[in-house]
N, C-alpha and C positions, 0 to 999 in steps of 0.2 A: 504494500500500500504506500503510495507516494505521499508527500506532506499535505498537499491540498485535499487528497482523498481522505486522509486521516482527520484533517480539520473539519471537512464537511460532515463527516459521520459523527465525530465525537466532540468537536468544539475546540480541539487543541491538536498541535503537531509538535513532535520533538525532532530537532535536527541534531543527530548524534555527531559529536566530534567536529562541529562546525568551525570553531575557532581553535587555533593552535595555542600553545602555552604562552608564547611571546605576546600574542594579541590579547589574551586574557590578562596577563601581567601589566600590559600597557594601560588597559582600561582600569584595572584595580588600583594602579598608582594614583590616578586622578580621583577615583571614588573615595579612596582612603583619606586623601588630603581634605576633600570637601567634608566628608563625614566627621573627621576629627575637629574641624573648625566649627561645624554645626553643633556637635555634641558638647564642646567646651562651653558654649553659650546657653544650651538648652537642657542640660542634664537634669535640673530640678523639674522642669516641665515633662521631660521624658518619664521620670519616675512617677510624678503625680498623675499624669494622664495615661500611664501604662502604654506608652507609644510602642509600636512595633515597626514603624517605618518613618522615613523622611521623604519629602518630595522636593521637586524643583531644584535639583542639583546643579542646573545650569544658570541659576540666578546670579546676577552681577555681583552681589555682595560676597560671594565666595572667590572672587577673582580680582578684587580691588588691588591686592598686593602682587598679582601675577596675571595681568590682562592677556598676555600672549597664550596662557594656558587655556583660556576659554575657547578660542578658536580651535586649538588642538583637540580639546575635549569634544567639541561639536564634530570635528572630522572623524574622530574615532567612533563616535556614536553612529554616524551615518556613513559607515564604510561602504564601498562599492559592493563588496561581497554580500553584506546584509541587505542593502536596499534592493539589489538585484534579486535576491532570494524571495523577498516579500513581493516584489513586482511579478515574479514568476508565479507566485501563488495567487495573488489577489488582483493583479492588473495594475494599471497606472492610477495616479491620483491619491496615493498615500502621502500623508503629511505627519510631521512630528507634532506631538502634543505636550509631552512632559516626561519627567523621569522620576523614579522612586527607588529607594533602597530599603529592603526589608531585613530586619534583624530580630533576634530573640528578645522578648520582653525582659527587662531587668528583674521583674517579679515573675519567677518561673511558674507561679500558680495561675497566671493568666491563661484563659482558655480561648482558642481561636473561634471566630464567629463566621458562620456561613453568610454570604452576601452576594449581591450583584452590585457592581461599582456605583451605579447611579442611585442606589437606594439611600445614600447619605446626602443626596441633593434635595432641593425643594420640589423637584419634578414628581408629579403624582405617579404612583405605581401603575395605575391604569394606562397612563400615557406612555410610560416605558414599555409596557406590554404591547401596546398597539404599534410601537415603532421598532420593536426588537428585530424583526427581519428586514428592516430598512437601514440598519446601522452596521457599520464595520468599525468597531473600537477594539483594539488589540493590546494585550500585554506581550512584550517580547522580553522574556526572562533570560538573563545571562548570569548563572551562578558564579560567584567569585570564590566560593567554598562549595565542595560537593554536598548535596543535600537530598533528603526526602522532605521537601519543604512546602509542598502545596498539594491540596486535594481539590479535584474538580468533579462536579456532578455531570457526567457525560450526557450530551444531548440537550442540555438546557440552554445552548446557544440558539436553538431553533424553536423552543417551546417555553411557555411560562410555567409557573409553579403548579405542582400538585398541591392538594390541601395540606399534606404534611410539610412540604417544603415551605409553603407560605407561613404556616404556624411556627416553624423553627426559625425562619429568617426574622420574623417580627415578634418572636417570643409570645405567642398566643396560646391560650388554653393549657397553660402549665409547661409549655415547651421552653427550652433554652436554645439560644442560637448556636450553641456548641454541641447540641445533640447530634448523634450519628444520622446520616441520610443514606438511603439506598442508592445504588448506581454511582457511588463515589469512587474516584480513582486517585490513589496516592502516587505522585510522580517522583521518580528518582532521577536526579541529574548529576552528571559528572562534570568536571572542569572541561570546558570546550563545548559542552552541549548548549543548545538554545531551545527554549520552550516558547511556543507561540500559542496563546489562548485568547478566547473571546472574553473581553472585560465584563460583559453583561451575562455571562453564564454564571451559575452558582458556584462559588469557590471559597476556600479559606486557607489560611496558612497552617503550617504544622510546626509546633515548637518542641514537642516531646522527644522526637527522634534525632534532633540535631543539637549537639552541645553548643555549636555556634552556627549562626546563619549570616550570610552576606550575599543577598540576592539582588542584583541590579536589574531593574525593569525599565524598558523603554515603553512609553505609551504612544502609540501611533494609530492612525485610522484614516478613513475617508470622510469627506465633509458631510456633516449632518447638522441641522440647526440645534438640536439638543446638545450635542457634544461640543459644537463650536462656541457655545455660550460660555464654556469653562476654559477656553484657550486663553492663556495669559501671555501677553506680548513680552513681559519681562523675562520669560524663560527662553525666548528666541534670540538668535544672534541678531545684532544690529545690521543695518543695511550694509555698512562697511565690512563687517565680519562675514556676512553672507556672500558678498562679492569675492572674498578671498578664499572661500571654501569651494574646492573644485566640484565635489559631488554634493550640490546644495539643493536638490529638488525638494527634499522633505521640508527644508526651512523656507524656501521661496514660496511654496504653496501655503505654508502656515502663516507667513507674514501677510500674504494676500488675504487670507481669511480674517485676520485681525483688523486689517485696514477696512475691509468691506463691512465688518461688524460695527465699526465706529462711524462709518459714513451714512 
């Protein structure tokens, strides 16, 4: 089964051994520097809010003391190898949206919660349901430490919740959002692997099986009004940076979307 066939059937695809060790190390060097800077400022909030991820790693504040590294980071994220692989799977029109880094909670008693990404937004669940099959919002996970770090409920990229799934997601009728769900798949990733999955399928992190986690996610997709409303121009390269990035189609399209959103 090729990657797009796997994605169409299950909602995810794993590209085994996609990156070599040097490529992973180059990405990890940037991610580690940004994470350490963020952690030093936000440690109290991380503990108080039981955070398991940070977002917007390309924000300018992480590059005030090293502006040249921002362009370099953007180039690594949008490598020709990766942009071509996604275009081969999903066609043209993919744009960059954001980045995230997932790690274990500092309080190991925290339990992971099943969710669809937009359930934390003000958008009504019924609207999300209606638009599910009209959207392409993807997570591209690049583990920087090998992990069994994410569970996906296969097939939920094409359908909305069963009664049980809804009750678990929203903690109804005595259910907890950490309860087990049928048809879930625990994904194991080695260094160099890439996991591509639908952001609106039901999924959750896994903390118990991983002494450490360092999973870098690219959030990419195709234009849709619901998703575009959350695209933040601050995480995009400037016009000058974009012009200096050779493989810049992800960023060019994203910048066009933000300009049209403001006009």
